[in-house]
N, C-alpha and C positions, 0 to 999 in steps of 0.2 A: 757273700758279700756281705760287707755291712751297711746298716742301716743307714741311713741319710741321716746323717745330725740335725738338731734343729738347736735354736736358746730359745725361753723364756724369759724374756727382756721386761715381765713387768710383776713383780710374785714378792704377799703379804707375809713373808714365811717368820714376822716375829711374831704373827699371831697367837692370843691363847688356844685357835684351833689344832694348831700343830703343837703344842709343850707336849706331850705326851709319847709323838714317833716321831719326830721329824728326822730323825736319822732310817727311818723305811722311810719315809718320803725320799730322800736323799738318793736313796738304792733303787728305789724306784723309776723315778727321774732319768736316773741314770741307766740302767736298762731299757728304757724304749729310745734310748737315746737321746737324750736333754742335757747337752757336754756345758751352759753356762745357765744361771741364771739371776736376777737385778732383783735385789733385793729391794725392795722403797721402804724411802720412812713419810712419818704423816705427822713427827711430829720433835722432840727435842728426844724424849727415850727411841722411844721407837728407830731414830735415827741412830744412835749410837748404838742398840742392840743389832741394824742391819750391819750396820761397822765390824763389828766383836762377827757375826756371825758368815764375816767376808773372811777375815782372821781364819777363822777355824774351818772353813772350807776351801780348800783350793777355786773349787769351778761356784763359787758366790761370789756375787760386786753388789755393789752399796751402792745407792743413790739416796741422798739428803735431802731434808726439807722441809718446809709444814703444808701439810692440807688446810685448804682454804674451809673447809668444814672447822676447825681447827683454831681459828683466830683467834676465837677469845680469849684464847689459852696462852698464846702466842707473845713475847717481848717487843713489845716498840722498834725495835731494831734489829733484826736477825743479822746484819748483812755479817758482822765482825763472827758470830759464830757461822754462819755459814766457808764463812772465809776459814775460820777453822779448820771444821771438819773437808772443803774439800781436798785441800792439801794429803790428804790421805789416799795412800797408793789404789788400794780399790773403792775408791769414790767415783762412780763414772761417769756420774750426770747430777745435776740440786733438779730437788722434787720428792715426794710430789708435790706439784702446784698451780693457781690457775682458780679460775672461778669456776664457786656451782651456786647454782639459785634454786635447786630443787627444791628442798625445807628450807629455808630463810627463817626464821625465826618473827615469828609475829611482832607489829611494830606499834607502839601504845595510841593507846584510841586519841580521836582531836588531833596525830601528829598531820603535815598537812603534806600533800603530796609532791608537791611540789622540793620540798629536800630530797636529800639527797638517803637513801638506806647507809644507814652507817656501819653497820657488818659490807655489802656491797664496795664500801668506799674503801672497810679496813682490807678487804681478801684482794683487791686490787694491788691498795700501797703492798703488800707483803708479796702481792706478783710481782711486781716491779721488783722488788729489793730483791728475788730471787733472781730474773735477769739480766740484774746488774752486777749483779757477784761472776754468775755465770760467764758474762764478757772478760772483770778481771780474771780471772781463770783459769777461763780457755776453754768451758765444759759446759755442755749446754744442758736443755730443761725437760723435764718428764712435767705435763702440762695434764691438769684434768680438768674439764671441760664437763659440765651438765646445766643445764637450758640454761647458757650462758654466752650462747658462742657469741654474736657482734661484742660484746664486751669487751672479751676476750679475744679476739682477733682487735679488737684496740688497742688493749695494751701491747700484744706483745706486737705490736707492727713499727711503732717509733725502731723497733730493736732486730728487725727483719736483716739480714745480712750480716749480723755479729754474731747471734746465737738463733739456734733451734729450737724446736720444739720438737719432743715426741705425744701425738695432741694422744694419751694412752685411750686403752676403749672406745675406740671409734664408733661412734651407733648414730651415725648422721647419713645426708646420703649425700649423692654424687655435688650438687653445685656445692656445700658444706667444703665437703675434700677437695675441691679447688682450689678453696677462697684460702684451704690453711697447703697446699702447695707452694701457690703464690708466693707467698713469703719463705718460699727457703726452710719448713717445714717438711712432718711427715707423721703418718700416723699409725699405730700398731691394733691391731683385731686380735681378739678374745674369743670365747668359747658363744659369741653369741652369733657367730655368722651362721649356729648351725643353728638359731630357734626358728623353728615356722614362719612370725612375726617377720622375723629382721630381711627381711625381701629387697629393701633400700642399704641395708650396709655390706648383701650382696651382690648388690649393682656396685658400690663401690668400690668393694674390691675384687671385684673382673677391671676397673677402670683404673685402680690407679697401676701408675709404672712402678717394673720387677724394683727399682732402688728406690721406692719409696715409703717402704711399708714393710714393719715386725709382724712378731706374733707375740702374743703374752698368756697367761691366763687370771693375772688379776688375781688370784689365789687370795683368799681362797674360798673366794666370790667367784658368779659364773661357770658356774661345770657344763660342759659340755651336753649336748643330746644324744644319747640316751643317758645320762649323766643325773641329769637336772633336777634344784633341788638340793642336791649331794655336797659335800665337800670338796675345791677342786681345789686341783695340785698338781701341781710344775710337770707332771708325766700325759700330762692330760695336751698339751702343745701339742704332740702326736695326732690325738684324731682331730685337730683344730686345723692340723696341718693337713691333713687327708679332703676335711674338708672345703680349705680355702686352694687344696692343689686341684682339686671339681673345678670350683669356681668358675678357677681361673686356666683349668683345660692344659696344665703343663703336670709334669714328674712332677714326685715328692723332690727327687733328686736336685731338679731345675730349681722349685723353690725353698730348697737347701739351702743350697749356691750362694739364691739371691740373699735372704731376706740374715743369710749371716755373714754375708758382705757388705747388707746395710748397718746393721748393729754394731756395727767395728766402724765404719764412718763414723756413725753417730754417737759411739760412746771411745770415742781417744782413748782411755788405758784400759777397755779391753781387753785381754788378754788368749 
């Protein structure tokens, strides 16, 4: 009997970590039953490379956008660029975009606390631009959120009902999950669910409705246990799926059907 299929809904295959053996990486993914891989852009160059990879490989799709940690390199208005790339037949969403306060640059000494942090302001503006274009072109957004949940939800909330977010690499608790779901968005889980100290993330995985989550690797990051510390790759979705099925008390076949259906619903151009 054929093994159940799974999708890697978030991978950075343009990363230099895959420069020498991408062909072998894709072969291992296929052997593991990973039939679709979504390649994520983080700036202009990586977004175009994600598209190029999707053009060369039938199982690959692209997401185009600008990562919040790279806002200092972004044009003031990226909306024309996003509109151009969004028209490509294999571009299935915009992103990865969002908010990241984990490693903000230090503010100049003596700068008043009352003044808004310019990096935070810029991240919010760029995030909003992705959301505006997503509404225009009928695509959803891949959301990066790290140490910035309140502001991320504040920016996306006015767009609820018009665009949905995939809060990728979900690393929060059930309370955060419920707030995301209330906006019509969904989450995706990585190898983080296999980490011993990720109990709150596993609780969220157990609680999330079957049609509101997907699986991903965030390759080359976050390889699952027992591969932690190694380069992650799309084939490891199967190992993540095994853990997810155990946490939820369901078969791999049911998990495959649910997560793949959710991916097709979220990424309207996925085939």
